[in-house]
C-alpha positions in Angstrom: 0.0 0.0 0.0 1.6 3.2 -1.2 0.2 6.7 -0.7 0.8 9.0 -3.7 4.2 10.5 -3.5 4.3 14.3 -3.6 5.6 16.0 -6.7 9.0 17.5 -6.0 7.8 21.1 -6.6 4.7 20.9 -4.4 5.6 19.7 -0.9 2.8 20.0 1.7 3.3 21.9 5.0 4.9 20.0 7.8 2.5 18.0 9.9 2.2 18.8 13.6 3.5 16.3 16.1 0.9 13.6 16.6 -0.8 13.7 20.0 -0.3 10.9 22.5 -2.7 8.0 22.4 -5.8 8.0 24.5 -6.3 5.4 27.2 -7.8 2.2 25.6 -11.6 2.0 25.5 -13.1 -1.3 26.6 -14.9 -3.0 23.8 -18.5 -3.8 24.1 -19.4 -7.5 23.4 -20.4 -8.4 19.9 -23.3 -10.6 19.0 -22.3 -13.0 16.2 -24.4 -12.8 13.1 -24.5 -14.0 9.6 -22.9 -11.4 7.3 -24.6 -10.0 4.3 -22.9 -11.2 1.1 -22.4 -7.7 -0.4 -19.8 -6.7 2.2 -17.9 -9.9 2.6 -15.1 -8.1 0.9 -14.6 -5.9 4.0 -12.5 -8.7 5.5 -10.9 -7.3 8.6 -12.7 -4.0 8.5 -14.5 -4.9 11.7 -11.6 -4.3 14.0 -11.6 -5.2 17.7 -12.7 -2.3 19.8 -14.9 -0.7 17.2 -18.1 -2.1 18.6 -20.7 0.3 20.1 -22.4 -0.3 23.4 -26.0 -1.6 22.9 -28.7 0.6 24.4 -29.7 -0.2 27.9 -32.5 1.4 29.9 -31.1 3.7 32.5 -32.8 4.5 35.8 -34.7 7.7 36.0 -32.7 10.8 36.8 -32.8 11.6 40.5 -32.2 14.8 42.3 -32.1 13.8 46.0 -31.9 16.1 48.9 -31.0 14.9 52.4 -30.5 16.8 55.6 -30.9 16.3 59.4 -32.9 18.4 61.8 -32.1 22.1 61.4 -30.5 21.6 58.0 -30.1 24.7 55.9 -31.8 25.5 52.6 -31.6 22.7 49.9 -28.5 22.9 47.8 -28.5 23.3 44.1 -25.5 23.1 41.9 -24.5 23.3 38.2 -21.8 21.9 36.0 -20.4 23.9 33.0 -17.4 24.3 30.7 -16.0 27.1 28.6 -18.9 26.6 26.1 -21.9 25.9 28.2 -21.2 28.7 30.7 -22.5 31.2 28.0 -24.5 28.8 25.8 -25.9 25.9 27.9 -27.0 22.7 26.2 -30.7 23.2 25.5 -33.3 21.8 27.8 -34.8 19.7 24.9 -32.7 16.8 26.2 -33.9 14.7 29.2 -30.9 15.2 31.3 -30.7 18.1 33.8 -27.0 18.2 33.9 -24.8 17.5 30.8 -21.0 17.5 30.6 -18.4 16.5 28.0 -15.6 14.0 28.3 -11.9 15.1 28.4 -12.8 18.8 28.9 -12.3 20.9 32.0 -15.5 21.6 33.9 -16.6 23.6 36.9 -18.9 22.1 39.5 -20.4 25.1 41.3 -22.7 25.3 44.4 -25.3 28.0 43.7 -25.5 30.6 46.5 -22.6 29.1 48.4 -21.4 30.7 51.6 -17.8 29.5 52.2 -17.4 31.7 55.2 -19.9 29.7 57.2 -19.8 26.4 55.4 -17.3 23.9 54.0 -18.1 22.1 50.8 -17.0 18.6 49.9 -17.6 16.9 46.5 -17.6 13.3 45.5 -17.7 12.6 41.7 -18.0 9.0 40.8 -18.7 6.5 38.0 -18.8 2.7 38.6 -15.8 2.0 40.8 -14.0 5.3 40.2 -14.5 8.3 42.4 -12.8 11.6 43.2 -13.2 13.7 46.3 -12.5 17.5 46.2 -13.1 20.4 48.5 -14.6 23.8 47.7 -17.9 25.3 46.4 -16.4 25.9 42.9 -14.2 23.0 41.8 -12.6 21.7 38.6 -13.2 18.3 37.2 -12.5 16.4 34.0 -14.8 13.5 33.1 -12.7 10.8 31.4 -15.6 8.7 29.9 -19.0 9.1 28.4 -22.0 7.8 30.4 -23.9 8.6 33.6 -21.8 10.0 36.4 -23.0 10.9 39.9 -21.9 13.9 42.0 -22.6 14.5 45.6 -21.8 17.8 47.4 -22.0 18.1 51.2 -22.4 21.5 52.9 -21.1 21.3 56.5 -21.2 24.2 58.9 -17.8 25.4 60.0 -19.1 25.9 63.6 -22.2 25.2 65.6 -24.5 22.2 65.8 -26.4 22.6 62.5 -26.6 19.4 60.4 -24.9 19.0 57.1 -26.9 19.2 53.9 -26.2 16.8 51.0 -27.3 17.2 47.4 -26.7 14.4 44.9 -27.5 14.1 41.3 -26.6 12.5 38.0 -24.5 14.1 35.2 -24.9 12.8 31.7 -21.5 12.9 29.9 -21.6 12.9 26.1 -19.6 14.4 23.3 -21.1 17.5 21.9 -21.1 18.0 18.2 -20.9 21.7 17.4 -21.1 23.7 14.2 -17.6 24.0 12.8 -17.7 27.8 13.3 -18.9 27.4 16.9 -15.7 25.8 17.9 -13.0 28.0 19.3 -9.6 28.1 17.6 -8.0 25.6 19.9 -10.8 23.0 19.5 -11.2 23.5 15.8 -7.5 23.0 15.3 -7.6 19.9 17.6 -10.3 18.5 15.3 -8.3 19.3 12.1 -5.1 18.0 13.7 -6.6 14.6 14.6 -8.3 14.5 11.1 -4.9 15.1 9.4 -3.4 12.2 11.4 -6.2 9.9 10.1 -5.5 11.1 6.5 -1.7 10.7 6.8 -0.8 7.9 9.2 -1.5 4.3 8.0 -3.7 2.1 10.2 -0.8 -0.2 11.2 1.4 2.6 12.4 -1.6 4.4 14.0 -2.8 1.4 16.0 0.7 0.9 17.4 0.7 4.5 18.5 -3.0 5.2 19.3 -4.6 1.8 20.0 -7.0 -0.5 18.2 -9.8 2.1 17.7 -7.6 3.9 15.1 -8.2 3.4 11.4 -6.8 5.5 8.6 -8.7 7.2 5.8 -8.1 4.2 3.4 -10.1 2.0 5.8 -13.1 4.4 5.5 -12.7 4.9 1.7 -12.6 1.1 1.1 -15.8 0.6 3.2 -17.7 3.3 1.3 -16.5 2.0 -2.0 -17.6 -1.5 -1.3 -21.1 -0.2 -0.5 -21.5 2.5 -3.1 -19.4 1.3 -6.0 -20.9 -2.2 -6.3 -22.0 -2.9 -9.8 -25.2 -4.6 -8.8 -26.7 -1.6 -6.9 -25.8 1.1 -4.3 -26.0 -0.4 -0.8 -25.6 3.0 0.9 -27.6 5.6 -1.1 -30.9 6.1 -2.8 -32.8 4.1 -0.2 -33.7 3.7 3.5 -30.2 2.7 4.7 -28.6 6.1 4.0 -28.7 7.6 7.5 -27.9 4.4 9.4 -25.0 3.6 7.2 -23.5 7.1 7.2 -24.0 7.7 11.0 -22.5 4.3 12.0 -19.7 5.2 9.6 -19.2 8.6 11.1 -19.2 7.1 14.6 -16.3 4.8 13.5 -14.4 7.9 12.2 -15.1 9.7 15.5 -13.7 6.7 17.4 -10.6 6.9 15.3 -10.2 10.7 15.9 -10.7 10.1 19.6 -8.0 7.5 19.6 -5.7 10.3 18.5 -7.2 13.0 20.7 -9.9 11.9 23.1 -11.4 15.4 23.4 -12.5 15.8 19.8 -15.8 15.0 18.1 -17.0 15.4 14.5 -18.6 18.9 14.1 -21.4 19.6 11.7 -21.3 22.2 8.9 -24.6 24.0 8.5 -24.3 25.0 4.9 -27.8 26.4 4.9 -26.2 29.3 6.8 -23.7 29.8 4.0 -26.6 29.8 1.5 -28.2 32.5 3.7 -25.1 34.6 4.3 -23.3 34.3 1.0 -25.9 33.2 -1.6 -24.1 32.8 -5.0 -20.8 33.9 -3.3 -20.7 30.8 -1.2 -17.1 30.2 -2.1 -16.2 33.1 0.2 -17.3 31.1 3.3 -14.7 30.7 6.0 -15.2 27.0 5.7 -13.1 27.1 2.5 -10.2 28.9 4.1 -6.9 27.2 3.4 -6.4 26.5 7.1 -9.9 24.9 7.3 -11.1 22.6 4.4 -9.3 24.5 1.6 -10.7 26.1 -1.5 -12.9 25.0 -4.3 -10.5 25.6 -7.1 -7.1 24.2 -8.1 -4.4 26.2 -9.6 -4.4 23.6 -12.4 -7.9 23.3 -13.8 -7.0 20.2 -15.8 -6.0 18.2 -12.6 -8.2 19.9 -10.0 -6.0 18.6 -7.2 -6.3 20.4 -3.9 -2.9 22.2 -4.2 -3.0 24.9 -1.5 -3.5 25.1 2.2 -3.6 22.5 5.0 -5.0 19.7 2.7 -2.7 20.4 -0.3 -1.7 17.2 -2.1 -3.7 15.0 0.2 -3.0 11.5 -1.1 -5.4 8.8 -2.3 -4.1 5.3 -1.7 -2.2 4.1 -4.8 -1.2 0.4 -5.5 -4.4 -0.5 -3.7 -5.4 -3.8 -5.4 -4.0 -5.9 -2.5 -6.0 -3.7 -0.1 -9.3 -3.4 -1.9 -11.2 -5.4 -4.5 -12.5 -2.1 -5.9 -10.0 0.3 -7.4 -9.9 2.4 -10.6 -8.0 1.2 -13.7 -4.7 2.5 -12.3 -5.1 0.6 -9.0 -5.9 3.8 -7.1 -8.5 3.6 -4.3 -11.3 5.2 -6.4 -14.5 4.3 -8.1 -13.8 1.8 -10.9 -15.2 4.3 -13.4 -13.2 7.3 -12.2 -10.1 6.8 -14.4 -8.2 9.7 -12.9 -4.5 8.5 -12.8 -3.3 11.1 -10.2 -3.3 9.8 -6.6 -4.4 13.0 -4.9 -7.7 14.3 -3.7 -9.5 16.4 -6.3 -12.2 19.1 -6.0 -13.8 21.2 -8.8 -16.6 23.7 -8.5 -18.1 23.0 -12.0 -19.5 20.1 -14.0 -18.1 20.2 -17.5 -17.7 23.9 -17.2 -21.2 24.5 -15.8 -20.4 26.5 -12.6 -21.6 24.7 -9.4 -23.6 22.4 -11.8 -26.1 25.1 -12.1 -26.9 25.5 -8.4 -27.0 29.1 -7.2 -25.9 28.1 -3.8 -26.0 25.3 -1.2 -29.3 23.8 0.0 -30.8 26.5 2.3 -33.6 27.1 4.7 -36.3 26.2 2.2 -34.9 22.8 1.6 -34.2 22.1 5.3 -37.6 23.2 6.3 -39.3 21.2 3.5 -37.5 18.1 4.7 -38.2 18.7 8.3 -41.9 19.1 7.8 -42.3 15.5 6.5 -44.3 13.4 9.0 -42.8 10.0 7.9 -39.3 8.6 8.3 -39.5 7.2 4.7 -40.0 10.8 3.4 -37.2 12.2 5.5 -34.8 9.4 4.4 -35.5 10.5 0.8 -34.9 14.2 1.3 -31.9 13.7 3.5 -30.5 11.5 0.7 -31.4 14.0 -2.0 -32.1 17.7 -2.1 -30.9 18.6 1.4 -27.3 17.4 0.9 -26.8 15.8 -2.6 -26.1 19.2 -4.3 -23.2 19.8 -1.9 -21.4 16.7 -3.2 -22.0 17.7 -6.8 -21.0 21.4 -6.3 -17.7 20.5 -4.5 -16.8 17.3 -6.4 -17.2 18.4 -9.9 -16.6 16.6 -13.2 -14.4 17.2 -16.2 -12.1 15.7 -18.9 -14.5 14.1 -21.3 -13.2 15.9 -24.4 -14.5 19.1 -26.0 -17.1 17.4 -28.3 -18.7 15.4 -25.5 -18.6 18.4 -23.2 -20.4 20.5 -25.8 -23.1 17.8 -26.3 -23.7 17.6 -22.5 -24.1 21.3 -22.3 -26.3 21.4 -25.4 -28.7 19.0 -23.8 -28.4 20.7 -20.4 -27.5 17.3 -19.0 -24.5 18.3 -16.7 -26.2 17.1 -13.5 -27.5 14.0 -15.3 -24.4 12.7 -16.9 -22.8 10.8 -14.0 -26.1 9.5 -12.7 -27.1 8.2 -16.1 -23.7 6.8 -16.8 -24.0 4.7 -13.6 -27.3 3.4 -14.8 -25.7 2.3 -18.1 -22.7 0.8 -16.2 -24.8 -1.2 -13.7 -27.0 -2.5 -16.5 -24.0 -3.6 -18.5 -24.2 -1.2 -21.5 -21.2 0.8 -20.3 -17.9 -0.9 -19.4 -14.7 0.5 -18.0 -11.1 -0.8 -18.4 -9.7 -2.6 -15.3 -6.0 -2.1 -15.9 -4.4 1.0 -17.5 -0.8 2.1 -17.8 0.2 5.6 -17.1 1.5 6.1 -20.6 -1.8 5.3 -22.2 -4.2 7.7 -20.4 -5.9 8.8 -23.6 -7.3 5.3 -24.2 -8.2 4.7 -20.5 -11.9 5.5 -20.8 -15.3 3.9 -20.2 -17.4 3.2 -23.3 -20.5 1.5 -24.7 -20.1 -1.3 -27.1 -22.7 -1.8 -29.9 -22.3 -5.5 -29.3 -24.3 -5.2 -26.1 -27.4 -4.1 -27.9 -28.3 -7.5 -29.4 -31.6 -7.3 -31.2 -32.7 -4.0 -29.6 -32.4 -0.8 -31.4 -30.9 2.2 -29.7 -34.2 3.9 -29.3 -35.6 1.0 -27.3 -32.5 0.9 -25.1 -32.6 4.6 -24.4 -36.4 4.9 -24.0 -37.6 1.7 -22.3 -34.6 -0.2 -21.0 -32.4 2.5 -19.4 -34.7 5.5 -19.3 -32.1 7.9 -20.7 -34.6 9.5 -23.0 -37.0 10.2 -20.1 -34.4 12.1 -18.1 -32.9 14.1 -21.0 -36.4 15.0 -22.2 -37.0 16.5 -18.7 -34.2 19.1 -19.2 -33.9 19.5 -23.0 -36.3 20.6 -25.8 -34.4 18.6 -28.4 -36.2 15.3 -27.5 -39.6 14.7 -29.1 -42.0 11.8 -29.4 -43.7 11.2 -32.8 -45.2 8.2 -34.6 -45.0 6.1 -31.4 -41.2 6.6 -31.1 -38.7 9.0 -29.5 -36.5 11.2 -31.7 -33.8 13.8 -31.3 -34.3 17.0 -33.2 -31.5 18.1 -35.5 -30.7 21.7 -36.3 -33.2 21.7 -39.1 -36.0 20.4 -36.9 -36.1 16.8 -38.2 -35.2 13.5 -36.6 -31.5 12.8 -36.4 -30.3 9.1 -35.9 -26.7 10.3 -35.7 -27.6 12.8 -32.9 -29.1 9.8 -31.0 -25.8 7.9 -31.3 -23.8 10.9 -30.2 -26.1 11.5 -27.2 -25.9 7.9 -26.1 -22.1 7.9 -26.3 -22.0 11.0 -24.2 -23.4 9.1 -21.2 -20.9 6.2 -21.7 -17.9 7.9 -20.2 -17.9 10.0 -17.0 -14.4 11.4 -17.5 -12.7 12.4 -14.3 -14.8 13.1 -11.2 -13.9 14.9 -8.0 -13.7 12.8 -4.9 -16.8 14.2 -3.2 -19.0 13.3 -6.2 -17.9 9.7 -6.2 -18.0 6.5 -4.2 -14.7 7.5 -2.7 -16.2 10.7 -1.2 -14.7 10.1 2.3 -11.3 10.9 0.7 -12.3 14.6 0.8 -12.1 15.7 4.4 -15.2 18.0 4.0 -17.3 14.8 3.6 -17.6 14.3 7.4 -19.4 17.5 8.6 -21.9 17.2 5.7 -23.5 14.1 7.1 -23.7 15.2 10.7 -25.7 18.1 9.5 -28.3 15.6 8.2 -28.2 13.7 11.4 -28.9 16.9 13.4 -32.0 17.6 11.5 -33.3 14.1 11.9 -32.4 14.2 15.6 -34.5 17.3 16.1 -37.5 15.7 14.5 -37.1 12.7 16.7 -36.9 14.8 19.9 -40.1 16.6 19.0 -41.8 13.3 18.3 -40.7 12.1 21.8 -42.5 15.1 23.3 -45.6 14.7 21.1 -44.9 18.1 19.5 -45.0 16.7 16.0 -46.3 13.7 14.1 -43.6 11.4 12.9 -44.3 7.9 11.7 -40.9 6.2 12.1 -41.8 3.0 10.3 -38.8 1.9 8.3 -38.9 2.8 4.7 -38.0 5.1 1.8 -40.2 7.2 -0.4 -38.6 6.6 -3.8 -38.8 9.9 -5.8 -39.7 10.2 -9.4 -37.0 12.8 -10.1 -33.8 10.9 -9.3 -32.1 9.2 -12.2 -29.8 7.0 -10.0 -32.8 5.6 -8.1 -33.9 2.9 -10.5 -35.3 0.6 -7.9 -33.5 -2.3 -9.6 -30.8 -4.7 -8.6 -28.6 -6.0 -11.4 -27.5 -9.6 -10.8 -24.2 -10.2 -12.5 -24.2 -13.8 -11.4 -27.3 -14.4 -13.6 -26.1 -12.5 -16.7 -26.7 -13.0 -20.4 -23.4 -14.6 -21.4 -23.9 -13.8 -25.1 -24.2 -10.0 -24.5 -22.5 -9.9 -21.1 -25.5 -8.2 -19.6 -26.8 -8.8 -16.0 -30.3 -9.7 -15.1 -31.8 -6.5 -13.7 -35.0 -6.8 -11.6 -37.1 -4.6 -9.4 -36.2 -5.3 -5.7 -34.6 -3.6 -2.7 -30.8 -3.4 -2.8 -29.3 -5.3 0.1 -28.2 -2.9 2.8 -31.5 -0.9 2.8 -33.9 -3.4 4.5 -34.7 -3.0 8.2 -33.0 -6.3 9.1 -29.9 -5.9 6.9 -26.7 -5.7 8.9 -24.3 -2.7 9.0 -20.8 -3.1 7.6 -18.2 -2.2 10.3 -20.9 -2.8 13.0 -22.4 -6.1 12.1 -23.9 -6.5 15.5 -26.6 -4.1 14.4 -29.3 -4.2 11.8 -30.5 -1.0 10.2 -33.5 -0.9 12.5 -31.4 -1.6 15.6 -28.9 1.2 14.8 -31.7 3.6 14.0 -33.0 2.9 17.6 -29.4 3.4 18.9 -29.4 6.8 17.1 -32.3 8.0 19.2 -31.2 11.3 20.7 -32.8 10.3 24.0 -30.7 7.1 24.1 -28.4 7.2 27.2 -25.8 5.1 25.4 -25.5 7.3 22.3 -22.1 8.9 22.9 -22.9 12.3 21.4 -25.5 15.0 21.2 -25.9 18.3 19.3 -25.1 21.7 20.8 -28.5 23.1 19.8 -31.3 23.0 17.3 -31.3 26.6 16.3 -31.5 27.8 12.7 -31.4 31.6 13.5 -30.9 32.5 9.9 -34.0 30.6 8.9 -36.0 32.3 11.6 -35.2 35.6 9.9 -36.8 34.2 6.8 -39.9 33.2 8.7 -39.3 29.5 8.5 -40.5 27.7 11.6 -38.5 24.7 12.7 -35.9 26.0 15.2 -36.1 25.2 18.9 -37.2 28.8 19.3 -40.5 27.9 17.6 -41.1 25.2 20.3 -40.7 27.3 23.5 -42.3 24.9 25.9 -39.9 23.3 28.4 -38.8 19.8 27.6 -37.5 19.0 31.1 -40.6 17.0 32.0 -39.5 14.1 29.7 -39.9 10.7 31.3 -37.2 8.2 30.7 -38.3 5.4 28.4 -41.1 7.4 26.7 -42.6 5.9 23.6 -41.6 7.0 20.2 -44.4 7.4 17.6 -44.3 4.5 15.2 -41.0 2.8 16.1 -39.2 1.2 13.1 -39.9 -2.4 12.3 
C-alpha cells in the first residue's frame, strides 16, 4: 500500500506532532451474526474495539436532597465548561446536567457561603471516584455515560446538620457547528483528522490503539457499498442515514484514539446559503487552514494544491488492499479513471459552474424536509435535495473531451451525466477498463459497445430499458415523441439518428470526477461534517416526536422519488447474466443494505432498524448529542422549525417514553 508521492515542486506543509494516544476503551461485546454477502469483501474492517455499546434502559434521573434536623436550605449546583457557561446545552434533552468528556468543567454550588460552610464533593462513576473540597471546583470527566456527583455542605461551627445534594450528570460528546468551535478545539479536530489522513492504520494502531483506522479504511468501506456494480448499498434508499451515521461514529472513534477530546462537528451549509448566496465560495469553511478552497491552480487536474490539505494522497497500488479500485489501482470508483493519486475538487461540472446550483441547500430545503411526517420521506430528502447538491458542487466533473462536453451542455445534462452513466454501467451497457498504464491515459476511458445491444435498437434501449430519454427529455427541448417513437431534433428540426448515437455515447464515459461526487467521497475531508448536518435535522425531528410536539411515523422505509435518475429501484444480478451479450439480469427489488433487518458493515452486531434505535437522541448510550437545534438565519426568513419555535420546556421528559411508530 503506497500513498501517492508528492511532486517535488509541491511539498505539503509539515504536519504537527501527533498527540499521545488515548487510554484504551473497553470493547462492548459483539453478537455473532451471519454477514450480508455484499460486504464480505470488507474482510478485517470490523476491528476489535470498534463495537458500540448496545442501548440499555437507565434508571430515571434523580435529584435527591438529604438533611438532618435544622438543616439549611436545599443545595442546588451546576456543571459547566467554557462553552456551556455562556450557551448551555438546550433543555430539549432529558438530562438536567450535561457534561463533555476530556474537557475541564466547573462544579459550582449556587449561593454558596464559604465563610460559614465547608463544601466537599464526590464525583463517581462505577468503581471510580474523586473527592475534592470547595464550592467551585474543577473536574475532567474521562468517559461518556452517567456519572454521579454529591456535594456536602457542612457548617464550620455550631451544631447545624450537614446538607447533602446528589444528582446525575450525563457525559456525552457535543457535536458543534464547525464555526462554533474556538480556535483551539477547531485545530484539535483538524489536527486529529490530518493524522487519520496521513498515518496508515498499522502505524496508527501501534501509537494510538485498536480504535484507530486511517482514511483508506473508510474509503474502502464506502467504495464496497456504493461502487458495487449490482446496486448502491448505501444511497438512494432507506439505509442512507444508518450507514453514514455508523460510519461517522467509527471515524469519530478513530479521531478520539488520536485526541480523546474531539468529536465530529457539523457544517450548517444552509447558513452559507443565507449569508453568501451565490458567493458561497467566500465562506470561512473554505479557508486554506480549514477545508481548503474549491478551485485548483491547475484546472486540468483539479487537485487540492494549496492550504492544509494540499496534495492529500489517495491510496495508490491499492489492489491488494481493496477489490474495488480504478484502472490504475488507485482507491477510487472503478469508473473514475483519474490517474493522479491526490484528492481532487472542482466547482463545476463540464464547465457549468456549481452544476447550475446558485448556492447550497438552504432554509427552504431544510424546512421542507423537516416538515415531513414520515421517516420514509425524511430518508429520501436527507439523501437528496438537502445534501446531494453539496457533493456535486464541491466534487465536480471534467475531462470528457470538447465534443462530448459540448453535447452535454447542449442537452443541459450536466447534472444527469454521471447519474445516467452509472445506470448504463450497472445495467452492463457501459464498461470500463480494469487495468491501464500511465503512458496510455488517452485510451483509458469507459465506453459503450454496440455488441451489447443485441436485437434491440438504440431507441428501445434509451427509452424503455435504461430510461435515458426520459431524463434528458426533462431538461432538453431537443427530444420529441412522434409516430410512437422517440427522436432527437437536429438543427433543421427533423429527426437525427446520428444525434441519437452521439447523445448515447455522451453518457458512456464520466471522465474524471472529484472525490466528493464519487463512491470515494470520504477521501475529501469535507465529507464528514456534511452528514452530521443531516443527522442533526433528523435528531431534532425525533426529539419533537418524543415530546408529542410533531407527528412522525418512524416505520422503516424510503419514499422513492420520481426525479432521481440514479434511483432505478432495480438490482442487477451479475451472477445471472446473459453470457452472449455480457449483460446482467436487472430486476425490481430492494438493494441489500437498505432493508430494516440488513446488517451494517463495520458494526455487524446491528441491523439497520437496531442502529436507528441506537441513534435515538434520548438514548443514554448514544455517545454524542448536538449543541443546539437553532437555525437563527432561517428564523429571519420566517421558517418555523428551530427550537425557538417550540418554546415549551422539555424538562418533564420521562425516561423510556414511547416513540411514535418505532421502526420495524
